[in-house]
OpenMM code with the backbone's topology and positions (N, CA, C; nanometers):
from openmm import Vec3, app, unit

residues = "UNK UNK UNK UNK UNK UNK UNK UNK UNK UNK UNK UNK UNK UNK UNK UNK UNK UNK UNK UNK UNK UNK UNK UNK UNK UNK UNK UNK UNK UNK UNK UNK UNK UNK UNK UNK UNK UNK UNK UNK UNK UNK UNK UNK UNK UNK UNK UNK UNK UNK UNK UNK UNK UNK UNK UNK UNK UNK UNK UNK UNK UNK UNK UNK UNK UNK UNK UNK UNK UNK UNK UNK UNK UNK UNK UNK UNK UNK UNK UNK UNK UNK UNK UNK UNK UNK UNK UNK UNK UNK UNK UNK UNK UNK UNK UNK UNK UNK UNK UNK UNK UNK UNK UNK UNK UNK UNK UNK UNK UNK UNK UNK UNK UNK UNK UNK UNK UNK UNK UNK UNK UNK UNK UNK UNK UNK UNK UNK UNK UNK UNK UNK UNK UNK UNK UNK UNK UNK UNK UNK UNK UNK UNK UNK UNK UNK UNK UNK UNK UNK UNK UNK UNK UNK UNK UNK UNK UNK UNK UNK UNK UNK UNK UNK UNK UNK UNK UNK UNK UNK".split()
positions = [
    Vec3(-2.7135, -0.2796, 0.6526),
    Vec3(-2.6487, -0.3578, 0.7381),
    Vec3(-2.6388, -0.5356, 0.6916),
    Vec3(-2.5402, -0.5766, 0.6864),
    Vec3(-2.5083, -0.7335, 0.6560),
    Vec3(-2.5666, -0.8176, 0.7577),
    Vec3(-2.5890, -0.9202, 0.7215),
    Vec3(-2.6585, -1.0255, 0.7957),
    Vec3(-2.5567, -1.0785, 0.9010),
    Vec3(-2.4313, -1.0471, 0.8778),
    Vec3(-2.3214, -1.0844, 0.9679),
    Vec3(-2.3325, -0.9814, 1.1054),
    Vec3(-2.3582, -0.8482, 1.0551),
    Vec3(-2.3730, -0.7592, 1.1504),
    Vec3(-2.4938, -0.7463, 1.2314),
    Vec3(-2.6065, -0.7956, 1.1586),
    Vec3(-2.7351, -0.8308, 1.2479),
    Vec3(-2.6935, -0.9294, 1.3437),
    Vec3(-2.6367, -1.0419, 1.3074),
    Vec3(-2.6273, -1.1304, 1.4152),
    Vec3(-2.5278, -1.1011, 1.4998),
    Vec3(-2.4315, -1.0155, 1.4693),
    Vec3(-2.3324, -0.9730, 1.5840),
    Vec3(-2.4147, -0.8739, 1.6598),
    Vec3(-2.4951, -0.8193, 1.6401),
    Vec3(-2.5756, -0.7152, 1.7267),
    Vec3(-2.6765, -0.8164, 1.8077),
    Vec3(-2.7527, -0.9061, 1.7373),
    Vec3(-2.8127, -0.9955, 1.8218),
    Vec3(-2.7317, -1.0807, 1.9302),
    Vec3(-2.6034, -1.0936, 1.8838),
    Vec3(-2.5210, -1.1705, 1.9939),
    Vec3(-2.4895, -1.0541, 2.1086),
    Vec3(-2.4725, -0.9387, 2.0845),
    Vec3(-2.4375, -0.8426, 2.1775),
    Vec3(-2.5520, -0.8342, 2.2536),
    Vec3(-2.6705, -0.8430, 2.2171),
    Vec3(-2.7847, -0.8319, 2.2824),
    Vec3(-2.8033, -0.9333, 2.3909),
    Vec3(-2.7905, -1.0513, 2.3495),
    Vec3(-2.7977, -1.1654, 2.4158),
    Vec3(-2.7028, -1.1599, 2.5175),
    Vec3(-2.5747, -1.1191, 2.5233),
    Vec3(-2.5005, -1.1225, 2.6351),
    Vec3(-2.5229, -0.9910, 2.7173),
    Vec3(-2.5845, -0.8644, 2.6650),
    Vec3(-2.6078, -0.7617, 2.7516),
    Vec3(-2.7214, -0.7848, 2.8576),
    Vec3(-2.8293, -0.8468, 2.7739),
    Vec3(-2.9781, -0.8797, 2.8216),
    Vec3(-2.9461, -0.9702, 2.9306),
    Vec3(-2.8881, -1.0703, 2.9259),
    Vec3(-2.8498, -1.1737, 3.0350),
    Vec3(-2.7580, -1.1369, 3.1533),
    Vec3(-2.6528, -1.0528, 3.1301),
    Vec3(-2.5768, -0.9772, 3.2468),
    Vec3(-2.6860, -0.8836, 3.2884),
    Vec3(-2.7526, -0.8071, 3.2398),
    Vec3(-2.8359, -0.7203, 3.2989),
    Vec3(-2.9278, -0.7838, 3.3835),
    Vec3(-2.9986, -0.8815, 3.3460),
    Vec3(-3.0971, -0.9601, 3.4015),
    Vec3(-3.0300, -1.0155, 3.5326),
    Vec3(-2.9292, -1.0846, 3.5200),
    Vec3(-2.8335, -1.1354, 3.6204),
    Vec3(-2.8110, -1.0585, 3.7443),
    Vec3(-2.7580, -0.9142, 3.7088),
    Vec3(-2.7269, -0.8264, 3.8120),
    Vec3(-2.8194, -0.7425, 3.8564),
    Vec3(-2.9199, -0.6923, 3.7517),
    Vec3(-3.0269, -0.6100, 3.7992),
    Vec3(-3.1577, -0.6742, 3.8721),
    Vec3(-3.1693, -0.7760, 3.8427),
    Vec3(-3.2963, -0.8556, 3.8695),
    Vec3(-3.2881, -0.9773, 3.9812),
    Vec3(-3.2066, -1.0686, 3.9525),
    Vec3(-3.1569, -1.1768, 4.0169),
    Vec3(-3.1125, -1.1637, 4.1391),
    Vec3(-3.0002, -1.0866, 4.1333),
    Vec3(-2.9118, -1.0637, 4.2627),
    Vec3(-2.9899, -1.0121, 4.3653),
    Vec3(-3.0996, -0.9639, 4.3586),
    Vec3(-3.1602, -0.9429, 4.4685),
    Vec3(-3.2887, -1.0357, 4.5291),
    Vec3(-3.2923, -1.1353, 4.4597),
    Vec3(-3.3644, -1.2676, 4.5485),
    Vec3(-3.3174, -1.3206, 4.6460),
    Vec3(-3.3836, -1.3713, 4.7235),
    Vec3(-3.3508, -1.4431, 4.8388),
    Vec3(-3.3451, -1.5978, 4.7994),
    Vec3(-3.2641, -1.6784, 4.8574),
    Vec3(-3.2543, -1.8132, 4.8266),
    Vec3(-3.3824, -1.8771, 4.7966),
    Vec3(-3.4833, -1.8543, 4.9266),
    Vec3(-3.6069, -1.9108, 4.8877),
    Vec3(-3.6617, -1.8633, 4.7505),
    Vec3(-3.6718, -1.7506, 4.7324),
    Vec3(-3.7180, -1.6947, 4.5869),
    Vec3(-3.6748, -1.7715, 4.4771),
    Vec3(-3.5249, -1.7517, 4.4968),
    Vec3(-3.4515, -1.8274, 4.3818),
    Vec3(-3.4949, -1.9634, 4.3285),
    Vec3(-3.5473, -2.0375, 4.4533),
    Vec3(-3.5719, -2.1985, 4.4063),
    Vec3(-3.7356, -2.1962, 4.4164),
    Vec3(-3.7982, -2.0934, 4.4554),
    Vec3(-3.9484, -2.0952, 4.4542),
    Vec3(-4.0094, -2.1317, 4.3002),
    Vec3(-4.1364, -2.2413, 4.3240),
    Vec3(-4.1583, -2.2808, 4.2130),
    Vec3(-4.2668, -2.1672, 4.1437),
    Vec3(-4.2352, -2.0871, 4.0429),
    Vec3(-4.3103, -2.0146, 3.9873),
    Vec3(-4.3943, -2.0333, 3.8723),
    Vec3(-4.4118, -2.1494, 3.8604),
    Vec3(-4.4835, -2.2210, 3.7374),
    Vec3(-4.4401, -2.1625, 3.6040),
    Vec3(-4.3149, -2.1467, 3.6157),
    Vec3(-4.2453, -2.1235, 3.4463),
    Vec3(-4.2393, -2.2514, 3.4219),
    Vec3(-4.2091, -2.2450, 3.2762),
    Vec3(-4.1643, -2.3868, 3.1922),
    Vec3(-4.0779, -2.4815, 3.2764),
    Vec3(-3.9614, -2.4360, 3.3289),
    Vec3(-3.8930, -2.5081, 3.4184),
    Vec3(-3.9154, -2.5004, 3.5756),
    Vec3(-4.0124, -2.4394, 3.6026),
    Vec3(-4.0475, -2.4024, 3.7466),
    Vec3(-3.9641, -2.2964, 3.7965),
    Vec3(-3.8751, -2.2849, 3.8704),
    Vec3(-3.8250, -2.1942, 3.9495),
    Vec3(-3.7206, -2.0940, 3.8444),
    Vec3(-3.6639, -1.9554, 3.9134),
    Vec3(-3.5730, -1.8982, 3.8619),
    Vec3(-3.4469, -1.9935, 3.8402),
    Vec3(-3.4134, -2.0515, 3.9162),
    Vec3(-3.2833, -2.1591, 3.9373),
    Vec3(-3.2896, -2.2330, 3.8306),
    Vec3(-3.3904, -2.3346, 3.8018),
    Vec3(-3.3913, -2.4310, 3.7009),
    Vec3(-3.4188, -2.3290, 3.5543),
    Vec3(-3.4729, -2.2259, 3.5556),
    Vec3(-3.4792, -2.1775, 3.4312),
    Vec3(-3.3444, -2.1146, 3.3580),
    Vec3(-3.2639, -2.0483, 3.4856),
    Vec3(-3.1416, -1.9958, 3.4410),
    Vec3(-3.0488, -2.1155, 3.4034),
    Vec3(-3.0695, -2.2511, 3.4825),
    Vec3(-2.9832, -2.3550, 3.4391),
    Vec3(-3.0298, -2.3864, 3.3064),
    Vec3(-3.1522, -2.3801, 3.2776),
    Vec3(-3.1766, -2.4227, 3.1288),
    Vec3(-3.1170, -2.3323, 3.0041),
    Vec3(-3.1305, -2.1898, 3.0536),
    Vec3(-3.0499, -2.0947, 2.9602),
    Vec3(-2.9208, -2.1275, 2.9362),
    Vec3(-2.8408, -2.1890, 3.0532),
    Vec3(-2.6887, -2.2195, 3.0505),
    Vec3(-2.6799, -2.3566, 2.9507),
    Vec3(-2.7883, -2.4442, 2.9758),
    Vec3(-2.8035, -2.5755, 2.9048),
    Vec3(-2.8030, -2.5126, 2.7601),
    Vec3(-2.8959, -2.4467, 2.7334),
    Vec3(-2.9089, -2.4077, 2.5800),
    Vec3(-2.7883, -2.3609, 2.4907),
    Vec3(-2.7350, -2.2725, 2.5631),
    Vec3(-2.5876, -2.2199, 2.5361),
    Vec3(-2.4947, -2.3282, 2.5369),
    Vec3(-2.5054, -2.3984, 2.5980),
    Vec3(-2.3840, -2.5266, 2.6089),
    Vec3(-2.4162, -2.6211, 2.4936),
    Vec3(-2.5315, -2.6383, 2.4590),
    Vec3(-2.5682, -2.7056, 2.3400),
    Vec3(-2.5604, -2.6417, 2.2124),
    Vec3(-2.6005, -2.5258, 2.2247),
    Vec3(-2.5845, -2.4637, 2.0591),
    Vec3(-2.4781, -2.4002, 2.0325),
    Vec3(-2.4009, -2.3416, 2.0855),
    Vec3(-2.2616, -2.2489, 2.1037),
    Vec3(-2.1582, -2.3755, 2.0020),
    Vec3(-2.1616, -2.5137, 2.0764),
    Vec3(-2.0668, -2.5905, 1.9922),
    Vec3(-2.1054, -2.6478, 1.8679),
    Vec3(-2.2388, -2.6388, 1.8548),
    Vec3(-2.3071, -2.7025, 1.7452),
    Vec3(-2.2370, -2.5910, 1.6341),
    Vec3(-2.2695, -2.4806, 1.6525),
    Vec3(-2.2287, -2.3626, 1.5583),
    Vec3(-2.0642, -2.3500, 1.5237),
    Vec3(-2.0148, -2.3353, 1.6411),
    Vec3(-1.8765, -2.2867, 1.6448),
    Vec3(-1.7788, -2.4063, 1.6373),
    Vec3(-1.8274, -2.5354, 1.6841),
    Vec3(-1.7163, -2.6354, 1.6977),
    Vec3(-1.7609, -2.7527, 1.6233),
    Vec3(-1.8532, -2.7414, 1.5645),
    Vec3(-1.9349, -2.8768, 1.4944),
    Vec3(-1.9361, -2.9747, 1.5728),
    Vec3(-1.9825, -2.9702, 1.6990),
    Vec3(-1.9729, -3.0597, 1.8012),
    Vec3(-2.1285, -3.0657, 1.8364),
    Vec3(-2.1874, -3.1848, 1.8901),
    Vec3(-2.3120, -3.2027, 1.9414),
    Vec3(-2.3019, -3.2657, 2.1127),
    Vec3(-2.3093, -3.1884, 2.1805),
    Vec3(-2.3327, -3.2066, 2.3199),
    Vec3(-2.4853, -3.2908, 2.3332),
    Vec3(-2.4710, -3.3814, 2.4164),
    Vec3(-2.6002, -3.4440, 2.4325),
    Vec3(-2.6258, -3.4341, 2.5810),
    Vec3(-2.7221, -3.3112, 2.5939),
    Vec3(-2.7589, -3.3013, 2.7584),
    Vec3(-2.8904, -3.2583, 2.7668),
    Vec3(-2.9511, -3.3267, 2.8621),
    Vec3(-3.0976, -3.3118, 2.8896),
    Vec3(-3.1272, -3.1314, 2.8849),
    Vec3(-3.2640, -3.1275, 2.8365),
    Vec3(-3.2722, -2.9640, 2.8519),
    Vec3(-3.3050, -2.9433, 2.9845),
    Vec3(-3.3553, -3.0177, 3.0533),
    Vec3(-3.3786, -2.9724, 3.2057),
    Vec3(-3.2618, -3.0176, 3.3201),
    Vec3(-3.1188, -3.0247, 3.2635),
    Vec3(-3.0272, -3.0811, 3.3376),
    Vec3(-2.9768, -2.9478, 3.4330),
    Vec3(-2.9352, -3.0133, 3.5357),
    Vec3(-2.8970, -2.9031, 3.6381),
    Vec3(-2.7349, -2.8976, 3.6367),
    Vec3(-2.6897, -2.7902, 3.5608),
    Vec3(-2.5590, -2.7956, 3.5361),
    Vec3(-2.4708, -2.7527, 3.6758),
    Vec3(-2.5387, -2.6787, 3.7365),
    Vec3(-2.4684, -2.5949, 3.8707),
    Vec3(-2.5944, -2.5969, 3.9793),
    Vec3(-2.5617, -2.6211, 4.0904),
    Vec3(-2.6386, -2.6282, 4.2025),
    Vec3(-2.6260, -2.4952, 4.2586),
    Vec3(-2.4726, -2.4626, 4.2768),
    Vec3(-2.4522, -2.3404, 4.3225),
    Vec3(-2.4883, -2.2103, 4.2574),
    Vec3(-2.5424, -2.1186, 4.3158),
    Vec3(-2.6315, -2.0100, 4.2631),
    Vec3(-2.4996, -1.9033, 4.1932),
    Vec3(-2.3856, -1.8635, 4.2495),
    Vec3(-2.2682, -1.8038, 4.2102),
    Vec3(-2.2235, -1.8608, 4.1003),
    Vec3(-2.2103, -2.0049, 4.0874),
    Vec3(-2.1304, -2.0666, 3.9912),
    Vec3(-2.2430, -2.0641, 3.8437),
    Vec3(-2.3557, -2.0817, 3.8773),
    Vec3(-2.4378, -2.0902, 3.7923),
    Vec3(-2.4522, -1.9688, 3.7112),
    Vec3(-2.4585, -1.8310, 3.7593),
    Vec3(-2.4629, -1.7298, 3.6966),
    Vec3(-2.3354, -1.6664, 3.6585),
    Vec3(-2.2256, -1.7143, 3.7048),
    Vec3(-2.0646, -1.7110, 3.6363),
    Vec3(-2.0852, -1.7576, 3.5137),
    Vec3(-2.1246, -1.8940, 3.5287),
    Vec3(-2.1086, -2.0086, 3.4092),
    Vec3(-2.1972, -1.9389, 3.2796),
    Vec3(-2.3324, -1.8808, 3.2883),
    Vec3(-2.4279, -1.8533, 3.2122),
    Vec3(-2.3365, -1.7046, 3.1299),
    Vec3(-2.2778, -1.6313, 3.2658),
    Vec3(-2.2355, -1.5116, 3.1814),
    Vec3(-2.1104, -1.5238, 3.1057),
    Vec3(-2.0552, -1.6353, 3.1303),
    Vec3(-1.9457, -1.6622, 3.0480),
    Vec3(-1.9664, -1.7309, 2.9179),
    Vec3(-2.0994, -1.7996, 2.9231),
    Vec3(-2.1307, -1.8779, 2.8136),
    Vec3(-2.1704, -1.7544, 2.6963),
    Vec3(-2.2832, -1.6867, 2.7421),
    Vec3(-2.3094, -1.5655, 2.6705),
    Vec3(-2.2381, -1.4899, 2.6160),
    Vec3(-2.0957, -1.4512, 2.6512),
    Vec3(-1.9834, -1.3830, 2.6254),
    Vec3(-1.9072, -1.4490, 2.5055),
    Vec3(-1.9358, -1.5595, 2.4609),
    Vec3(-1.8716, -1.6522, 2.3481),
    Vec3(-1.9192, -1.6146, 2.2205),
    Vec3(-2.0414, -1.5811, 2.2068),
    Vec3(-2.1165, -1.5676, 2.0671),
    Vec3(-2.0514, -1.4510, 1.9990),
    Vec3(-2.0605, -1.3107, 2.0604),
    Vec3(-2.0043, -1.2226, 1.9983),
    Vec3(-1.8703, -1.2443, 1.8970),
    Vec3(-1.7657, -1.2611, 1.9716),
    Vec3(-1.6124, -1.3070, 1.8847),
    Vec3(-1.6292, -1.4167, 1.8059),
    Vec3(-1.7200, -1.5099, 1.8154),
    Vec3(-1.7264, -1.6037, 1.7121),
    Vec3(-1.8464, -1.5583, 1.5887),
    Vec3(-1.9225, -1.4683, 1.6338),
    Vec3(-2.0012, -1.4395, 1.5023),
    Vec3(-1.9177, -1.3378, 1.4346),
    Vec3(-1.8435, -1.2372, 1.4958),
    Vec3(-1.7763, -1.1488, 1.4472),
    Vec3(-1.6875, -1.2154, 1.3450),
    Vec3(-1.6373, -1.3475, 1.3624),
    Vec3(-1.5140, -1.3755, 1.3135),
    Vec3(-1.5735, -1.5229, 1.1798),
    Vec3(-1.7160, -1.5224, 1.1883),
    Vec3(-1.7387, -1.6275, 1.1272),
    Vec3(-1.7702, -1.6163, 0.9814),
    Vec3(-1.7351, -1.6834, 0.8888),
    Vec3(-1.7597, -1.6616, 0.7516),
    Vec3(-1.8978, -1.6112, 0.7220),
    Vec3(-1.9248, -1.5230, 0.6509),
    Vec3(-2.0573, -1.4794, 0.6423),
    Vec3(-2.1193, -1.5797, 0.5445),
    Vec3(-2.0868, -1.6439, 0.4343),
    Vec3(-2.1219, -1.7406, 0.3599),
    Vec3(-2.1737, -1.8405, 0.4252),
    Vec3(-2.1476, -1.9000, 0.5580),
    Vec3(-2.2159, -1.9971, 0.6291),
    Vec3(-2.3790, -1.9579, 0.6653),
    Vec3(-2.3961, -1.8325, 0.6518),
    Vec3(-2.5543, -1.7849, 0.6870),
    Vec3(-2.6437, -1.8647, 0.5924),
    Vec3(-2.5815, -1.8733, 0.4599),
    Vec3(-2.6750, -1.9233, 0.3524),
    Vec3(-2.6789, -2.0543, 0.3383),
    Vec3(-2.6157, -2.1367, 0.4342),
    Vec3(-2.6020, -2.2993, 0.4383),
    Vec3(-2.6978, -2.3378, 0.5465),
    Vec3(-2.6834, -2.4424, 0.5695),
    Vec3(-2.7580, -2.5049, 0.6511),
    Vec3(-2.6350, -2.5834, 0.7847),
    Vec3(-2.7189, -2.5855, 0.8915),
    Vec3(-2.6468, -2.6294, 1.0374),
    Vec3(-2.7020, -2.7757, 1.0320),
    Vec3(-2.5898, -2.8753, 1.0236),
    Vec3(-2.5886, -3.0226, 1.0260),
    Vec3(-2.5197, -3.0490, 1.1924),
    Vec3(-2.6280, -3.1131, 1.2652),
    Vec3(-2.5887, -3.1662, 1.3875),
    Vec3(-2.6719, -3.2935, 1.4555),
    Vec3(-2.6142, -3.3256, 1.5739),
    Vec3(-2.7039, -3.4240, 1.6238),
    Vec3(-2.7800, -3.3674, 1.7535),
    Vec3(-2.9189, -3.3991, 1.7451),
    Vec3(-2.9967, -3.3116, 1.8435),
    Vec3(-2.9619, -3.3923, 1.9809),
    Vec3(-3.0027, -3.3423, 2.0752),
    Vec3(-2.9854, -3.4040, 2.2290),
    Vec3(-3.0535, -3.5289, 2.2348),
    Vec3(-3.1354, -3.5826, 2.1523),
    Vec3(-3.2069, -3.7228, 2.1405),
    Vec3(-3.1125, -3.8070, 2.0720),
    Vec3(-3.0014, -3.7662, 2.0052),
    Vec3(-2.9329, -3.8511, 1.9093),
    Vec3(-2.9994, -3.8512, 1.7560),
    Vec3(-3.0837, -3.7617, 1.7393),
    Vec3(-3.1449, -3.7702, 1.5870),
    Vec3(-3.0635, -3.6682, 1.5166),
    Vec3(-3.0362, -3.7341, 1.3948),
    Vec3(-2.9577, -3.6161, 1.3156),
    Vec3(-3.0787, -3.5156, 1.2564),
    Vec3(-3.0106, -3.3870, 1.2411),
    Vec3(-3.0803, -3.2792, 1.2131),
    Vec3(-2.9997, -3.1734, 1.0976),
    Vec3(-3.0768, -3.1228, 1.0271),
    Vec3(-3.0229, -3.0353, 0.9053),
    Vec3(-3.1490, -2.9193, 0.9184),
    Vec3(-3.0896, -2.8053, 0.9588),
    Vec3(-3.1796, -2.6914, 0.9195),
    Vec3(-3.1180, -2.5606, 0.8847),
    Vec3(-3.1752, -2.4641, 0.8086),
    Vec3(-3.1421, -2.3415, 0.7666),
    Vec3(-3.0080, -2.2791, 0.8625),
    Vec3(-2.9051, -2.2507, 0.8322),
    Vec3(-2.8220, -2.1825, 0.9527),
    Vec3(-2.8818, -2.0628, 1.0074),
    Vec3(-2.8964, -1.9548, 0.9395),
    Vec3(-2.9236, -1.8130, 0.9871),
    Vec3(-3.0589, -1.8314, 1.0472),
    Vec3(-3.1724, -1.8805, 1.0546),
    Vec3(-3.2859, -1.9022, 1.1002),
    Vec3(-3.2321, -1.9787, 1.2433),
    Vec3(-3.1606, -2.0593, 1.2293),
    Vec3(-3.1198, -2.1487, 1.3357),
    Vec3(-3.0596, -2.0732, 1.4501),
    Vec3(-2.9339, -1.9836, 1.3702),
    Vec3(-2.8601, -1.9040, 1.4768),
    Vec3(-2.9597, -1.7813, 1.5348),
    Vec3(-3.0534, -1.7500, 1.4842),
    Vec3(-3.1570, -1.6341, 1.5251),
    Vec3(-3.2319, -1.7367, 1.6452),
    Vec3(-3.2771, -1.8334, 1.6184),
    Vec3(-3.3655, -1.9186, 1.7261),
    Vec3(-3.2901, -1.9202, 1.8725),
    Vec3(-3.1411, -1.9698, 1.8536),
    Vec3(-3.0457, -1.9275, 1.9843),
    Vec3(-3.0825, -1.8263, 2.0794),
    Vec3(-3.0831, -1.6975, 2.0025),
    Vec3(-3.0848, -1.5424, 2.0611),
    Vec3(-3.2487, -1.5521, 2.1275),
    Vec3(-3.3400, -1.5860, 2.0093),
    Vec3(-3.4777, -1.5687, 2.0302),
    Vec3(-3.5192, -1.6326, 2.1623),
    Vec3(-3.4618, -1.7788, 2.1776),
    Vec3(-3.5050, -1.8743, 2.2664),
    Vec3(-3.4685, -1.8106, 2.3927),
    Vec3(-3.3565, -1.7668, 2.4311),
    Vec3(-3.2974, -1.6926, 2.5519),
    Vec3(-3.3811, -1.5815, 2.5675),
    Vec3(-3.4387, -1.5031, 2.4970),
    Vec3(-3.5079, -1.3983, 2.5086),
    Vec3(-3.6475, -1.4446, 2.5479),
    Vec3(-3.7061, -1.5392, 2.5083),
    Vec3(-3.8190, -1.5908, 2.5556),
    Vec3(-3.8153, -1.6379, 2.7183),
    Vec3(-3.6752, -1.7157, 2.7501),
    Vec3(-3.6876, -1.7545, 2.8914),
    Vec3(-3.6144, -1.6286, 2.9646),
    Vec3(-3.5803, -1.5326, 2.9352),
    Vec3(-3.5543, -1.3925, 3.0040),
    Vec3(-3.6668, -1.3592, 3.0493),
    Vec3(-3.7615, -1.3484, 2.9532),
    Vec3(-3.9044, -1.2785, 2.9597),
    Vec3(-3.9546, -1.3811, 3.0621),
    Vec3(-3.9946, -1.4944, 3.0773),
    Vec3(-4.0480, -1.5696, 3.1615),
    Vec3(-4.0215, -1.5464, 3.3012),
    Vec3(-3.8694, -1.5420, 3.3259),
    Vec3(-3.7773, -1.4965, 3.4565),
    Vec3(-3.8370, -1.3695, 3.4999),
    Vec3(-3.8245, -1.2557, 3.4106),
    Vec3(-3.8709, -1.1365, 3.4520),
    Vec3(-4.0248, -1.1064, 3.5229),
    Vec3(-4.1064, -1.1944, 3.4317),
    Vec3(-4.2528, -1.2122, 3.4583),
    Vec3(-4.2591, -1.2829, 3.6144),
    Vec3(-4.1868, -1.3778, 3.6431),
    Vec3(-4.1730, -1.4568, 3.7563),
    Vec3(-4.1425, -1.3440, 3.8642),
    Vec3(-4.0086, -1.2781, 3.8563),
    Vec3(-3.9616, -1.2139, 3.9682),
    Vec3(-4.0394, -1.1042, 3.9751),
    Vec3(-4.1154, -1.0103, 3.8886),
    Vec3(-4.1896, -0.9377, 3.9232),
    Vec3(-4.3063, -0.9549, 3.9772),
    Vec3(-4.3750, -1.0901, 3.9277),
    Vec3(-4.4867, -1.1386, 4.0450),
    Vec3(-4.4670, -1.1226, 4.1716),
    Vec3(-4.3142, -1.1551, 4.2358),
    Vec3(-4.2992, -1.2015, 4.3500),
    Vec3(-4.2831, -1.0428, 4.4137),
    Vec3(-4.3206, -0.9190, 4.3207),
    Vec3(-4.2883, -0.8181, 4.3840),
    Vec3(-4.1645, -0.7457, 4.3781),
    Vec3(-4.0833, -0.7779, 4.2614),
    Vec3(-3.9483, -0.7211, 4.2599),
    Vec3(-3.9541, -0.6353, 4.1199),
    Vec3(-3.8657, -0.5505, 4.1116),
    Vec3(-3.8656, -0.4680, 3.9884),
    Vec3(-3.7944, -0.5313, 3.8870),
    Vec3(-3.8264, -0.5359, 3.7612),
    Vec3(-3.7709, -0.6082, 3.6500),
    Vec3(-3.6932, -0.4802, 3.5445),
    Vec3(-3.5839, -0.5212, 3.5427),
    Vec3(-3.4859, -0.4480, 3.4455),
    Vec3(-3.5772, -0.4307, 3.2883),
    Vec3(-3.5625, -0.3388, 3.2202),
    Vec3(-3.5868, -0.3268, 3.0710),
    Vec3(-3.4752, -0.3900, 3.0084),
    Vec3(-3.5187, -0.4898, 2.9481),
    Vec3(-3.4329, -0.5787, 2.8460),
    Vec3(-3.4691, -0.5477, 2.7108),
    Vec3(-3.5324, -0.4352, 2.6515),
    Vec3(-3.5523, -0.4207, 2.5315),
    Vec3(-3.4111, -0.3808, 2.4258),
    Vec3(-3.4281, -0.4937, 2.3340),
    Vec3(-3.3008, -0.4540, 2.2318),
    Vec3(-3.2994, -0.3017, 2.1863),
    Vec3(-3.3815, -0.2337, 2.1731),
    Vec3(-3.3671, -0.0972, 2.1228),
    Vec3(-3.3020, -0.0326, 2.2236),
    Vec3(-3.3186, -0.0639, 2.3554),
    Vec3(-3.2341, 0.0109, 2.4748),
    Vec3(-3.0704, 0.0048, 2.4480),
    Vec3(-3.0307, -0.1070, 2.3981),
    Vec3(-2.9097, -0.1478, 2.3711),
    Vec3(-2.8611, -0.0825, 2.2498),
    Vec3(-2.9490, -0.0685, 2.1515),
    Vec3(-2.9120, -0.0135, 2.0420),
    Vec3(-2.8788, 0.1432, 2.0511),
    Vec3(-2.9481, 0.1931, 2.1263),
    Vec3(-2.9631, 0.3222, 2.1646),
    Vec3(-2.8459, 0.3883, 2.2507),
    Vec3(-2.7946, 0.2970, 2.3322),
    Vec3(-2.6731, 0.2743, 2.4068),
    Vec3(-2.5818, 0.2934, 2.3344),
    Vec3(-2.5686, 0.1902, 2.2515),
    Vec3(-2.4443, 0.1788, 2.1412),
    Vec3(-2.4203, 0.3269, 2.0491),
    Vec3(-2.5859, 0.3698, 2.0094),
    Vec3(-2.5467, 0.4591, 1.9066),
    Vec3(-2.5189, 0.6132, 2.0039),
    Vec3(-2.4744, 0.5997, 2.1557),
    Vec3(-2.4789, 0.7187, 2.2059),
    Vec3(-2.5985, 0.8053, 2.2296),
    Vec3(-2.7161, 0.7540, 2.2059),
    Vec3(-2.8455, 0.8158, 2.2249),
    Vec3(-2.9111, 0.7948, 2.3429),
    Vec3(-2.8713, 0.7406, 2.4372),
    Vec3(-2.9315, 0.6878, 2.5824),
    Vec3(-2.9243, 0.7986, 2.6649),
] * unit.nanometer
topology = app.Topology()
chain = topology.addChain("A")
for resn in residues:
    res = topology.addResidue(resn, chain)
    for name in ("N", "CA", "C"):
        topology.addAtom(name, app.Element.getBySymbol(name[0]), res)
């Protein structure tokens, strides 16, 4: 497996797990549960889903467009739940086509960008791209834990489940 194929698989997982969480886990929440402070890093499911969108809104342009959006990590991009979920679903879907067409030699270089606080940064490209998908997994896990603590079932978001589905073995 090439590194680009590996990152394409990660991007597919990122989109699949996010959509699965939104549909199977979060759609069942009442508005009160959606906004309840669950003591997640960003407090509520709503604020954490907003953070997931903020992260994609910051990182995708850094990689794909050499742009550096300056957005606070706790910014509320959408107050409306349906708009927020639709925006996040669209955001995660951008990664696969970009990774599939990315010049594989970029994986060996650096990502040069400006952080949200205005500080210039240079980090290894491949680990930075891995961070994007790992970061989202971290917060999807927080959301799932919070939702299950409220008594709702959580979906299985294991990457291996997607790999089995894609291989026709599920």
